N, C-alpha and C positions, 0 to 999 in steps of 0.2 A: 189073272186072279189073283187078290191081295190075299195071302194064306197071313194065318196071326205071326208065322215067323217074318214074314214080309212087311207085317204093322209094326211091330217091333224093331225089326232095323231101322224103318223110316221116323220110328218117335225117337230112335237114337239119335239120328240124323238132327231131326227135329229141335229136341233139346240141345244139343251141341250149336247148332244156329241160335237158339233162344240165349245160349248164355253169351255166345262172342257177340251178339248185335248189344247186350246188354251192358258188357265191357266195353264195347264201343262209344256207345250212349253216355257212360261215367268219363270216356277220355274227352268228346264232343264237349260235353258240360264244362269241363275243367276248360279246356281251349276256349271257350264262350266267354269264361270269366276271365280270362286275359287280355281282353280286346282293349286296344289302346286306340281307338279311334278319336281324333281331334287331340290328340297330345304329344304328335309330333311337331318337329320343327319345320317342316314342309309340306307343301300339299300334298308332293308325290308319296311322302309316307303314312299321310292322312289316308290317301285312295287306296292304297295297299292293304293299311289296317281294315278300311272298309269292306274291301273286297274279300279279304282273308274271313271278316265277321260274315258276310255275306253267304261264303261257302260253307262254313259250321253250321250253321243255319237250314241250309239246303241237305247238309248230309245228317243236321238231327231229323229234321221231317223224314227224309226217307226213310232213316233207319227206323223211326219210331212206326211209320206204316209196315216196313218188312217184318219188326217184331210183333206187331198185329196181325198180320198174316200170318205168323209161325203161331203164335198162341192161338187163333181160330183153328187152324190145321189141327192142333193138337186138342180143343174143345171136340171140333166134327171126329177126332178118334176115340172121345168118350162116349159121344151120342151116336155112334156106329153110322153115321155118314160121310166117315172120308173115305176119299178114292172115288167117289160118283160126282159126276159134272153137274156142277150148279143148275146150266144152263138145257140137258137136255137128258139128264139123268142117269147116262150111260157109264159103266166102266171106265175109270182113267186108269192108261198104259199103264203098268209099274215101272219103265223103264223113262214114264214121262214124272211120273211121281218121284224117283230117283233120284233125277236130275233137278227137279223143282217141288219138294216135299210139301211145301205150302200152296199147290197150285189148285185153284177151284174148277178148272175147266180140263175139256180133253182137249185133245189138238184142231180135231175137227170143230170144235164151237170157237177155241182159241182164234184160229184162220179167219172164221166168219167175223169177228169181232174186230181183229185187226183191219178188214176192209174198207 
């Protein structure tokens, strides 16, 4: 059961995660600006720069999605729907929420989705 104390603990985890993701996105934005694709003297240098740029874009997309998930979880806390599975409406186990505070599915529904 999600007691108010547990919800506050999870809220703290989510705020911490939110701040970390925001900082990482700023760092990735800085890294994207340092791109040197096409400026090298050798094709291998350009290939490495292109690979690095693609990696940064992928990381930024993933971090943005994770940040949106965290912010959605915080919103669900505000509206009182946090801790309930979006698929079956059963309560999500506290251990799962502690491990993945932004999760929206219980273990049973997660298993079904992954099949």
